[in-house]
C-alpha positions in Angstrom: 0.7 14.1 4.9 -1.1 10.8 4.2 -4.0 9.8 6.4 -4.8 6.1 6.7 -7.5 4.3 8.5 -6.3 1.9 11.2 -7.4 -1.7 11.1 -6.5 -3.8 14.2 -5.1 -7.4 14.2 -8.7 -8.7 14.1 -9.5 -6.8 11.0 -11.7 -4.2 12.8 -11.7 -0.6 11.7 -13.2 1.3 14.6 -13.0 4.6 12.8 -15.1 3.3 9.9 -17.6 1.7 12.3 -18.1 5.0 14.2 -18.0 7.1 11.0 -20.8 5.1 9.4 -23.1 5.8 12.3 -22.8 9.6 11.8 -25.5 11.5 10.0 -24.6 13.0 6.6 -23.7 16.5 8.0 -21.4 15.1 10.6 -19.7 12.9 8.1 -19.1 15.9 5.8 -17.5 17.8 8.7 -15.2 14.9 9.6 -14.2 14.5 5.9 -13.5 18.3 5.7 -11.3 18.1 8.9 -9.4 15.1 7.5 -8.8 17.0 4.2 -7.4 20.0 6.2 -5.1 17.6 8.1 -3.8 16.1 4.9 -2.9 19.7 3.7 -1.0 20.3 6.9 -3.5 22.7 8.4 -3.8 21.5 11.9 -5.7 24.5 13.2 -6.6 24.5 16.9 -5.3 21.1 18.0 -3.5 19.6 20.9 -1.4 16.5 21.4 -3.1 13.3 22.4 
């Protein structure tokens, strides 16, 4: 699976904007979660 960041028609990347506001520990946890998703390890998730 390939994870890509979404950029809207106005060039805004809302994920990056929110991610950059997180402290280092929280950023590391998000990165680790994304890495698990890329490996197909969805864990305890539910549909949106």
